[in-house]
FIVO-108654 format. One record per residue (C-alpha): x, y, z; residue in one letter. Coordinates in steps of 0.25 Angstrom, whole numbers. Each point is the difference from the previous one (the first is absolute). Example, Ala and Ser with C-alpha at 12.3 -4.5 7.8 and 13.67 -1.06 7.14 Angstrom:
2
KOLZA       X       Y       Z   residuo
KOLZA      49     -18      31         a
KOLZA       6      14      -2         s
***
This chain:
83
KOLZA       X       Y       Z   residuo
KOLZA      61     -39      21         m
KOLZA       5     -12      -9         e
KOLZA      -7      -4     -10         k
KOLZA      -8     -12       5         g
KOLZA      -6       7      11         g
KOLZA      -5       9     -12         r
KOLZA     -12     -10      -3         i
KOLZA      -7      -1      15         p
KOLZA       0      15       4         l
KOLZA      -8       0     -17         d
KOLZA      -7      -9       3         r
KOLZA      -6       5      14         k
KOLZA       0      13      -6         l
KOLZA      -8      -4     -12         a
KOLZA     -10      -6      11         e
KOLZA      -2      12       6         l
KOLZA      -2      12     -10         v
KOLZA     -15      -2       2         g
KOLZA     -11       4     -10         c
KOLZA       0      14       5         d
KOLZA      10      11      -4         w
KOLZA      12       0       8         q
KOLZA      12       9       2         t
KOLZA      14      -8       2         a
KOLZA       2       6      14         a
KOLZA     -14      -8       3         e
KOLZA       4     -11      -6         i
KOLZA      14       0      10         q
KOLZA      -6       4      11         r
KOLZA      -7     -13      -2         i
KOLZA       9     -10      -4         s
KOLZA      10       6      10         g
KOLZA      11       0     -12         g
KOLZA      13       9      -2         e
KOLZA      -5      12      -8         t
KOLZA       8       0     -13         l
KOLZA      -3     -18      -1         e
KOLZA     -14       4       1         v
KOLZA      -1      10     -10         a
KOLZA      11      -8     -10         k
KOLZA      -9     -12       2         t
KOLZA     -13       7      -3         l
KOLZA       5       6     -12         d
KOLZA       5     -15      -5         r
KOLZA     -14      -3       2         l
KOLZA      -6       9      -7         w
KOLZA      11      -2     -12         e
KOLZA      -4     -15       0         g
KOLZA     -13       4       0         g
KOLZA      -4      -5      14         l
KOLZA      -6      14       5         i
KOLZA      -6      13      -7         e
KOLZA       5      12       3         r
KOLZA      -5      14       0         e
KOLZA       9      14       0         t
KOLZA      -3      13       2         l
KOLZA       6      13      -2         d
KOLZA      -3      10      10         i
KOLZA       5      14      -2         g
KOLZA       1       8      18         i
KOLZA       2      12       0         g
KOLZA      -1      14     -10         a
KOLZA       6      -3     -14         r
KOLZA       2      14       0         r
KOLZA      16       4      -3         k
KOLZA       4     -16       1         g
KOLZA      -4      -1      12         g
KOLZA      -9     -12       6         g
KOLZA       3     -16      -1         a
KOLZA      -2      -9      -8         q
KOLZA      -4     -13       8         l
KOLZA      -4     -16      -5         r
KOLZA     -10      -8       8         r
KOLZA      -1     -15      -5         i
KOLZA      -9     -10       4         r
KOLZA      -2     -14       0         y
KOLZA     -10     -10       0         r
KOLZA      -1     -15      -5         r
KOLZA      -4      -3     -13         k
KOLZA     -15       1      -2         i
KOLZA      -1     -14     -11         s
KOLZA     -13       3     -10         k
KOLZA     -10     -10      -3         p
***
């Protein structure tokens, strides 16, 4: 996507991110955008301080003898302004 095309996607996603926590996949389904571009845009909005991000590392399976896996859940929400 060209640099000029990023601004409309930034604006669109900033408006779509709600007050409740949402995953990038949920936001992508609402926006209809391409998965990679949506993920990059959400990170850009977070780095710019326009939205909040929450990460949670989740252990899956048995951790004995090097088994199991580590997943990371990332969710976003609209930045809540404090009165």
